[in-house]
C-alpha positions, 0 to 999 in steps of 0.5 A: 500500500502506497498510503501506508508507505508514505504515512505509516512512519509518521509519529502521529500515526504510530501513536494512534495505532497504539489504541486497541482496534485502531488500524493504519488506515483509520489512523492515517485518515484521522491525521490527514483530516485533523491536521495540526491538533493544536488548532483545537482549544479543547477535546470538546472542540475536537468532538464538535468538529467530528460531530460526536457531541450528544444532544442535550435537552434541559427543562426545570433544572433537569438535564438529559443527554441523548444520541449524537447530535450530528451537528458539526463539520459537514466535511466529515459527513459520511466519513465514519 
């Protein structure tokens, strides 16, 4: 695979591949999609970018979280 030859030795890819279940293709895709991780101010900003934020409903002081809201970066749509 040419893509693994080009990106497989990247330290970011190697580090992501230490996560159980993370293969080279997904690790490379994350590195290419996210770019420099420092551009995200927090993990919440990254989750929002990847559209992994839960839907939150609140009323009378009661907070309920639901399924992923699918609100965020439209470029990631269909990627996962």
